Steps between C-alpha positions, in 0.01 A plus 500: 500500500644836400376858481385652174783562261726217619481207260608153608565178320206260462644246739519767776125560500363347824271203425217657699450745211482221240203302632156519650241264646403371157796262484587629153863406434781658304474861617802716431582872491792728429435757765294570811389857574358596840381861478378692802273756333301571184778710348740206522240268344447748218876531436538123486210461257627775272839329492342160428278643225792669331703177508209272417552298817210310641385583853325258737331669798572309822268487800495248787532197273173337611339495154405162357488591129870572443467871420791589729744249346738686264639348184780748433511874539472686828306439822344805665426428865255718691602373842598848622152645434376434855317818593182414691262758645154426632235770512125495566353327197818441309864389506797602290729205430818463297515220250742304720276503808381152591130423511517372859643834612213690338251266669667545840531879473140535390375278784702693757307809392164325525474458125502221244679463169270238343713329229652181644702291257608178671866604494517798738874525437421636153572862418241768439654573164473139398143478623404795282699376203304175483177636662525235772190404690462209744231367727334825605457602138163324508366809677763764442630435153861499384786734587415746223169592665700641796755707311429873494827645364820371339846634431634335189827545312470437127765333287614837361553641848177703531351490852123486533293581808152378410174462687162338468264670258771656288400395149751378243588759236482242225268214391640177643278278290282219625552134569220258596484432870363168634201497736710409802563681831882476468712542191869596460564365150678770296405870482128537572434776249159655509323834443511735796798343675722745684878528542505287812305224324760490225792409726322268742558141385753601229766282663783752484484528120365856457680686777661460841257557789695659787229610744127462556227664702276224636149538630422372851171428675414477870596162645195282578381490861483123492543210259335158498704232326402144417679201360207287390564133415284298265470126434502558123624743242156549353356614833782751545443652156124516555556681830717761325225560242248552779726730701575719201129579488430535872813635670771766465816326619829659406649163402388160380798264466490137387703190589449167321561157647868474390556844656356384831708180486813711459398735779437213740878468535489835685139502619415142610184632665328538162187279518570156355177505294577840340537482121485872427503827696400865460667780695297817544520810708241768555545851640265586784393807697580328828567153645126478571398579147190309376715389207627218721151349525443558128806293419376219719177507301689500171688187600177306560419272210836540328643174626770678699666283765414583859865506597579794269707777657389856583682799644428856615829580675816618327698205634256245365480678164876487484472122517279512188742734326781255567282219367442689172861608459649166600362325193695693235807466722460124506446492124808713436709283732388183323584653162845613616580158642399332176722725290208587272386845388188625671200434272179671599203678352374855539183469290159643591162447336161675529333410832230301324765270348686427821358153559558409137863607513562311822351184349726534198806545720411192701428281198826581321711484815369160598576378147854640474619593850322280756635561849731776379300822529314730735228757423441793731437872507256776420183312424291807575639651180492170306877519517660189647859396457601156370848404618672202338772283647659440163769256399833689468599259221182573305394864551327504164213289628408758761550789258265342245232447764523858628470627142190291457356648820574849368320432173200361685484801734494734200230286333289548809544877476790524746852635527844341489628727778282611789745639756864414427545658157657288225861600546741305279388151584142550380525781243418256219154444653391849399451374143232260632296784647551781247485525120810626316351844457445533876859399572614754243298770679693413817833507321411844361467624859833341581669675209345831599647494853815301435614561142836325551328199653727486804252426782412144596614328185322167464236591757134521403481669156851650525 
């Protein structure tokens, strides 16, 4: 790691800047730049543009689509952008601030920053770049809904300070958007979008986000959480369909039978007869809120097991949070030990097609990967993640199956990227969702803001 203006040989670049959580191999770079302010970012980008050197923006390295992995050129790390100020109703955060620090600072002031991607060690800049969401997005939406202002440095060195409601001064064009609640596939071009919309979800390919103003809301007075176990998958899915119509939880998370079997290694108290589970939580006005009784009524007739778990205290809810976050940790550990690349989906479909997509997943997985998969995640948004334990000697089998899943999601009116972006690993999937003319409209935006094509080469449409 060296300051701006001090080139090093490729072999001297620390490995931490050449990888991320995607497992994408082969990253390499000629230089690492660690600026401390916007002016230094602008100077580095002007130098890169003049020389035609590619620039990969580096956050915390928690992304799972490979966008942070450089294949040549320079790495621009935003780790020094750590300003964090909390005010009534909003926070100002540098791109290098970690999500967990925003959550903690907001909570200490009696406020809530709603976005909650599973990986709280992610950076705010990275969250905005891929429009990350997470479990609470069922009620609160993705990161972009909570961004009020951005500071962005363009490839040519121009520094923008842009806010919500400031219209673009050009026509961005239009691409068809699927009828899903979450979508981060490419540039979501549409009439009436503002400057902030343009950069959210652009995966570091249109400009370098250095700072954001984030909207906060009052922290809830109380929260009811439930981990509801079911004797069958069908009963769990039916319960979700009912609760969508009758309740306003802020999360509805799903665990299939293989997920529960894996979790039993850490949580042996999971009921033996449980074959699926749904995690919910509901904000309440107080710990005596009538919503508690309403949830008990909602559980009647759903087939929920009597030994499901419920919590109203922060300590008990922390147990549920650990339950939810332990699963991807176990999956990642199993993948690392096997030596395989992580193979997982990020597809979402319209809510009405959720059951159909789940059935397709299960059918194909039992045919091709029996005993080597888990399905879990954001069922409230019809956005569950399939994770495969692939054979390191035959990665093509898993890749072919995931491509088939992507095609089927699009056939059902869905998206190939709901919350992670497409990065480098999944950029080819954009051609499944968009026609050539729509991809060209995105590339036209890319050329407008980055004529030399230096930012995020190989990522998304770049």
